Phi, psi and omega in degrees: 000163178271129182288137180287142185240158175233143183258142180232124172255118191239136175241131176210164176290139184302324182293340181268005191300308182302315179298317184294310181300320177300320179297321176296320185292325175295324182281328179068023187237354191239133178258122172265130178292127176226032178300145181083009183289131177240117187289142173278179177298319178296323182290321176301318174298322175295323175297322179290326178292320180295315185295321184294316184287331174296315176294327178299309180296326176291315180295315179300315178301318183292320181283328188271355186297318185232032183220152169238161184233145175262003179263148175243143181232137177292136183303315183292341183255009186308306182291322177297319178293319174302315182296318181292323178296316179296321178292324177295320179295317180300316178298315180292326176292320173297318177295322175298316181297320178294318181296315181297322178298316181293325175297317177297316181294321190263351180299326181288342182277348186082173181276153180203159188260117181290334174296317178294320176296318177300318178295322174297316181297321182293330181276358176096009176256108185247139176261130172245141193249136182227148175229135177208175178286151183298323183293317176297321178297314178302320180287328187263342193295330182291314179296315181297323186293334175292332183256337182224162182265101186242138178234126180280127181266312179208153182222124177245189181299320190243345190226147166234136184244137179211163176241147172250127182260125182196204180269349179093351184248350182286152175280121184253123182250090176222151177279073181204161180263120176278135182247155180298136180296144183293150177251341178219152172271184187297320185295318180289324174296322174292327177290323176292324174297312178305318179298315181290330175292321176295329177295318181293321177296323179293315179295323178292328175299321177294318178297321180293326181288337179292343183296331179295336183245029180305317181299334178288322179291319180299317179295322177295317179296318178297320180290325175295318177294326178290321175302316179295320175303312181298325178294314183299319181296310183297325182285329187258347178296141178277133181259146179218164179056056179049040175089357180280337178244155172239137178246122181241150175251120179237162182227147178212152171302140181299325184290342180253012185299322179293319178295323182288321178301318180292320182292312175298320178294331184273349180277126184289148174059033181232133178236137181223156172238126178260134178208162173283150177298149169249163183300337186273348179287144171272073190283132179288155187241136172231134177261145176221110183233170176287173189300322184292305187291330180300327180301322189271359173297333173306321178288307182302320180294342175287345174263289179181156173284152179284153178290138184301138181096349177256214187236142171278114180282357187302316182294336187273319179276343186303307182297325178293319184294322181297317178295317181296317177305313184294317178299317180292322176288315167051042179201126181291329177290318173298320177296327175297323177294315178298319179296316180297318182294319177300313181297318180295317176299320183296323184283323188243352188280341184082177180301322185293333183261005186297316182296314181295326177293314177297322176301310175303315181296313184287329178289319181298318180298314177301318184290325174295316181297309180291321179299316178295320178297329178272007174064042179225130173222109191045042176082354176273153183272117190290330182291349175285346174288132183305325182298327190245017184287344178262356180289149175260109181266163174275133174274082189305317186296322184261345189248336193266356177299305183288332177295324176299321178296319178299315179298318177302315182295318180297319181285328175298311177301313179302318176294318177299322180290325177298315183296323177297312181301315185288320178295322177291322178293316185281311186240005182102153184295323183297334180278355177256005185296318181299315180293327176299317178305311176301317180299313178303316182294317181285316181298311184295327182290318176299313181293324177296323181287324176293315182302319180294322180290323182271356174089018176272099189289327189292347175228036175277178184298334183260005181281153181293325181298319181293314181300320176298318176300316180292324183290320174301317177297323178293324179294319179293317187287320192259335190240340185233023185286331181234094183306327187277353181264161174283173187295328186280321177297320179301315181298318177296316179294321183294319176299320179290321173300318181302319178297311182296321181287322181294312180292324179289319178295320178300317178294322180294316186298315185288342173297333181286341176300334178295337174302312177291318182296315181295317176298318181292319182295321178295318180293319177301318180294315178302317177298320180298315182295324177295317181293322178293315179300317184282320180292315184290330181266354177084004180287347179293340176276355182097171178246107180278319182216129187278115182231179172304321179296330181289328175300312183292330177295311179304309180301313182295315179300316182297319181298319182291319182294316180297311181291318181296306181294334177293316179293317181294322181292316179305305182298317182294320180292324175298312180296325180286337175277318189280310190289322175301322178296321182292317179297324178291310186283329182267301189280307183292307176310315185293311182290338178273357178074034182296135173241134183271146173270171180251348180206150176264160177282113181230087182293153172299134176198160175288125181293139180247000000 
């Protein structure tokens, strides 16, 4: 759900700004509006400093996790030492790239002694280096050889390398590209690469040593973030009385209002007005859900927070997302891998990864359950095992196409029902009549279709009850969809909405078929890899006698299974993550009337 907020319009002396902001930061309960802030050149420098220290802490943590250093760094120079080390690493990597390119270019020329080349040049014998295609070399060598002293160095399928021996000042007219003479031979180039690699290792030792003073860099980062907060507040605060007064807009959770009131009342020379948010306000949003729904805030936040005054859809789409993930993966074995990864991340990932770990774990559990029900374990049929031969499994391939459509219709109707309730609560029931008409039309048609299949004639498509329901729905859709319009304008708008809704609903419904298609394709690929592993190694015929050859058959089959199922699991997991997200953001959010917010609730607090 969306946490209730209170709005505070605060007036204080400009001279009291720093003290007042610090008191708010100490409380950690008030969000000050800084919308519309445009950073100056100095502010951009501040942002770059914050980014640099943030990256520094991440790099230090990554390198120092499993390493120790014999180097010592002064605490007050920790960030400076890190910056110098990173510059050295970047320079060394650039040098290595240049040297490795030279090694690649000159390896085909063979090894040579630079001192001998220098001695030849001193004696007036200069080597100039050329590269051309082999066909061009073959055509021109006879003519070139009459005019120049040419020696072929190497010849490949497509290129020929040769040198022209002369005094170094003559004009050489050959159909080839002259390249710059080498400054180092292969041995020297290799030594230079190793030297640059040692420079990187030395610089990394400095970075690891900075871990001993991590708190110093963290304190600097905290101070810079605090400074940025002050800059944003100062830049966006409204000034009054010729700059003597500042007018701030603040927000606090309704549950903390009494504490915030006491804090503002105790602040000298400060006046405030407390009020409830209005639809025109850019109210910050904070979500508060139960343990299950909170896991799926990770998904919702990838799209947007809901607008304040609407509804948080996270608790409503969470069970659907979990089910859709399981349907797309559709294999108990793959689900077990996702579950194991989630548990491992939960145990070793730390607090930062806890939400992602719980998300993986719960989706893995759902996938194991649905995959078992769908009779699939790494592409193998579970019912073939004697223990489960009497279980009644879901025939996914033959039964789930229509089931996916049914799930889609249910979620669309569920979203429309949420939209009707929210519109009624926010704008009144009369503004929800158009949506209610569409809900009645779709719901009654589904009920009539089911009734016809099971033989319930009183509510079939030809029944009076169904006709009456459709009539009521059409009146709501075409004549009462816009209460502020007259009947003719309503009819025109209703017809236009009918066209948009029919095409949109059809597209939405067809999107749910992909649940079946993705689950089926993953299962087929798993089955194919199993068949390849057994067929290519001959294990599909069984093992009559265990020999050394059988060991190689098992190793070969294991390799095919590991690679094949690894690729399939990777692709299926991506599809299982992305497509349910699409169904949530496009189909469900649209039909539920989702409105996105523009800002999250971020109270001032001391950065840690």
